[in-house]
ROROFI-381275 format. One record per residue (C-alpha): residue number from 1; x, y, z; residue in three letters. Coordinates in Angstrom, 1 decimal, always signed. Example, Ala and Ser with C-alpha at 12.3 -4.5 7.8 and 13.67 -1.06 7.14 Angstrom:
[1,[+12.3,-4.5,+7.8],'ALA']
[2,[+13.7,-1.1,+7.1],'SER']
//
This chain:
[1,[+75.6,+61.0,+154.5],'MET']
[2,[+73.6,+63.4,+152.5],'ILE']
[3,[+73.1,+67.0,+152.0],'THR']
[4,[+72.3,+70.0,+149.9],'HIS']
[5,[+75.5,+71.4,+148.7],'PHE']
[6,[+76.1,+75.1,+148.6],'GLU']
[7,[+79.8,+76.4,+148.1],'SER']
[8,[+80.9,+78.8,+150.2],'SER']
[9,[+84.6,+78.0,+150.0],'ILE']
[10,[+86.6,+77.5,+147.1],'GLN']
[11,[+90.3,+76.7,+147.0],'GLN']
[12,[+92.6,+75.5,+144.2],'LYS']
[13,[+95.0,+72.6,+144.6],'THR']
[14,[+98.8,+73.2,+144.1],'PRO']
[15,[+100.8,+74.0,+141.2],'GLY']
[16,[+101.7,+70.5,+140.5],'ASN']
[17,[+99.8,+67.4,+139.9],'ALA']
[18,[+98.8,+65.4,+143.4],'ILE']
[19,[+97.8,+62.3,+144.4],'ASN']
[20,[+95.1,+61.5,+147.2],'PHE']
[21,[+97.7,+61.2,+149.9],'SER']
[22,[+99.2,+64.4,+148.9],'GLU']
[23,[+95.9,+66.1,+148.9],'PHE']
[24,[+95.0,+65.4,+152.1],'LYS']
[25,[+98.2,+66.6,+153.5],'THR']
[26,[+98.0,+70.1,+151.3],'GLU']
[27,[+94.2,+70.7,+151.6],'MET']
[28,[+92.9,+70.0,+155.2],'ALA']
[29,[+95.4,+72.6,+156.6],'PRO']
[30,[+93.8,+75.2,+154.7],'ARG']
[31,[+90.3,+74.4,+155.9],'LEU']
[32,[+88.9,+77.4,+158.4],'PRO']
[33,[+88.6,+75.2,+161.3],'SER']
[34,[+90.3,+71.3,+161.3],'GLN']
[35,[+86.8,+70.7,+163.5],'ASN']
[36,[+84.0,+71.2,+161.0],'MET']
[37,[+82.1,+68.8,+159.0],'ILE']
[38,[+82.6,+69.8,+155.1],'TYR']
[39,[+80.8,+68.8,+152.4],'ALA']
[40,[+83.2,+68.9,+149.3],'VAL']
[41,[+82.8,+68.9,+145.2],'LYS']
[42,[+85.3,+68.6,+142.7],'ILE']
[43,[+84.7,+68.6,+139.0],'HIS']
[44,[+87.3,+68.5,+136.3],'GLY']
[45,[+89.5,+66.1,+134.2],'THR']
[46,[+91.5,+64.0,+136.2],'PHE']
[47,[+94.5,+62.4,+135.1],'PRO']
[48,[+93.9,+59.0,+137.1],'SER']
[49,[+91.3,+58.1,+139.2],'VAL']
[50,[+91.2,+54.5,+141.2],'THR']
[51,[+88.0,+53.4,+142.5],'VAL']
[52,[+86.7,+50.4,+144.1],'ARG']
[53,[+83.1,+48.6,+143.8],'ALA']
[54,[+81.7,+46.1,+146.1],'ILE']
[55,[+79.0,+43.6,+144.7],'PRO']
[56,[+75.5,+44.0,+145.8],'ALA']
[57,[+74.6,+42.1,+149.0],'GLN']
[58,[+71.8,+40.1,+150.1],'GLU']
[59,[+70.2,+39.2,+153.2],'LYS']
[60,[+72.0,+38.1,+155.5],'PRO']
[61,[+74.6,+40.6,+155.1],'TYR']
[62,[+78.2,+39.9,+155.5],'SER']
[63,[+80.3,+42.0,+157.6],'VAL']
[64,[+82.3,+44.9,+155.5],'LEU']
[65,[+85.8,+43.0,+156.2],'THR']
[66,[+84.6,+39.9,+154.5],'ASP']
[67,[+82.5,+41.9,+151.6],'VAL']
[68,[+85.7,+44.1,+150.8],'VAL']
[69,[+87.4,+41.0,+149.8],'LYS']
[70,[+85.2,+40.8,+146.6],'GLN']
[71,[+85.6,+44.0,+145.6],'GLN']
[72,[+87.0,+45.1,+142.0],'LYS']
[73,[+89.3,+47.8,+141.7],'ILE']
[74,[+89.2,+49.9,+138.7],'PHE']
[75,[+91.6,+52.5,+137.7],'THR']
[76,[+90.5,+55.2,+134.7],'TYR']
[77,[+92.9,+57.8,+133.1],'THR']
[78,[+92.3,+61.1,+131.6],'ASN']
[79,[+88.4,+61.2,+132.8],'ILE']
[80,[+86.1,+64.0,+133.4],'SER']
[81,[+83.6,+63.8,+136.3],'GLY']
[82,[+83.2,+64.8,+139.8],'THR']
[83,[+84.2,+63.9,+143.1],'PHE']
[84,[+81.6,+64.6,+146.0],'VAL']
[85,[+82.5,+63.5,+149.8],'GLY']
[86,[+82.8,+65.0,+152.9],'PHE']
[87,[+85.7,+66.3,+155.6],'TYR']
[88,[+85.0,+64.6,+158.8],'MET']
[89,[+87.2,+65.9,+161.6],'PRO']
[90,[+89.3,+63.9,+163.8],'ALA']
[91,[+86.4,+64.2,+166.8],'ILE']
[92,[+84.2,+62.1,+164.8],'PHE']
[93,[+86.6,+59.3,+164.1],'ARG']
[94,[+84.2,+56.9,+165.8],'ASP']
[95,[+81.4,+57.5,+163.5],'LEU']
[96,[+82.8,+57.8,+160.0],'ASN']
[97,[+86.2,+57.9,+158.3],'ILE']
[98,[+88.1,+60.7,+159.5],'MET']
[99,[+89.6,+63.3,+157.0],'GLY']
[100,[+88.5,+62.9,+153.3],'TYR']
[101,[+86.0,+60.6,+152.1],'HIS']
[102,[+85.2,+60.8,+148.2],'PHE']
[103,[+83.0,+58.9,+145.3],'HIS']
[104,[+83.2,+59.7,+142.1],'PHE']
[105,[+80.7,+59.8,+138.8],'ILE']
[106,[+82.2,+60.1,+135.2],'SER']
[107,[+80.3,+62.9,+133.2],'ASP']
[108,[+78.7,+60.6,+131.2],'ASP']
[109,[+77.6,+58.7,+134.4],'HIS']
[110,[+78.7,+55.3,+133.1],'THR']
[111,[+81.6,+54.5,+135.7],'ARG']
[112,[+82.6,+55.9,+139.3],'GLY']
[113,[+82.2,+54.5,+142.9],'SER']
[114,[+84.3,+54.7,+146.0],'HIS']
[115,[+87.8,+56.6,+145.5],'ILE']
[116,[+91.0,+54.9,+146.5],'LEU']
[117,[+93.5,+57.1,+144.9],'ASP']
[118,[+93.5,+60.0,+142.2],'PHE']
[119,[+95.9,+62.0,+140.7],'THR']
[120,[+94.5,+65.7,+140.3],'ILE']
[121,[+95.4,+68.2,+137.7],'ALA']
[122,[+97.6,+71.5,+138.8],'PRO']
[123,[+94.9,+74.3,+139.9],'GLY']
[124,[+91.9,+72.4,+140.2],'THR']
[125,[+89.3,+74.3,+142.0],'THR']
[126,[+88.0,+72.4,+145.2],'VAL']
[127,[+84.4,+73.4,+146.5],'GLN']
[128,[+83.6,+73.4,+150.2],'TYR']
[129,[+80.5,+73.7,+152.1],'ASP']
[130,[+81.0,+74.1,+155.8],'PRO']
[131,[+78.1,+72.0,+157.9],'LYS']
[132,[+78.0,+73.3,+161.3],'PRO']
[133,[+74.8,+71.4,+162.0],'ASP']
[134,[+74.1,+67.5,+161.1],'PHE']
[135,[+71.5,+64.8,+162.2],'THR']
[136,[+72.0,+61.5,+163.2],'LEU']
[137,[+69.1,+59.0,+163.1],'ALA']
[138,[+69.1,+55.6,+164.4],'LEU']
[139,[+66.3,+53.1,+163.7],'PRO']
[140,[+64.4,+52.1,+166.9],'ALA']
[141,[+63.4,+48.7,+165.8],'SER']
[142,[+64.4,+45.8,+163.2],'GLY']
[143,[+67.9,+44.2,+163.0],'PRO']
[144,[+69.9,+47.3,+164.0],'PHE']
[145,[+68.0,+47.4,+167.2],'ALA']
[146,[+68.9,+44.1,+168.1],'SER']
[147,[+72.2,+43.9,+166.5],'THR']
[148,[+75.4,+43.6,+169.0],'ASP']
[149,[+77.8,+45.7,+167.5],'PHE']
[150,[+80.6,+45.5,+170.3],'SER']
[151,[+82.5,+42.6,+168.5],'ALA']
[152,[+83.1,+45.2,+165.8],'ASP']
[153,[+85.1,+47.3,+167.7],'GLU']
[154,[+88.7,+46.2,+166.5],'ASP']
[155,[+87.6,+45.2,+163.4],'SER']
[156,[+90.0,+47.5,+161.1],'GLY']
[157,[+86.6,+48.7,+159.2],'VAL']
[158,[+88.3,+52.0,+159.3],'GLU']
[159,[+91.4,+51.2,+157.7],'ALA']
[160,[+89.2,+49.7,+154.4],'ILE']
[161,[+87.8,+52.8,+154.3],'GLY']
[162,[+90.6,+55.1,+152.9],'GLU']
//
């Protein structure tokens, strides 16, 4: 997913440090609508950020459930950087990961990846950009057009994205 980010909503995290699970519980209800897609950006110094990195893949590509078994987990402490991602409403659960999905990049651009967990400092500013419109483009030819995705229905992929 890509977008041009223009923050129109800013909210502060609570007055105590919270982890990713607490962030979801605390911040999602504050959104103006639970049925809107939001681009999200958070910059700050984070007490901890845990990310996963999956090795580069080559054709023929493996399924995500197999690839994720090769992932490396990294935890960074007291690191300055930016979270970027999206909040996806429940109505899109079959298209993307429901709720918050973040990636991290350190200020020096040497560390980052998909966020698994974090601790965020009290009073950190969370910026939101509501996205009432989106475009989904699917390839009309090539491997995508000829792949049978029906076997993926019960793969548990949504569980490994969180």
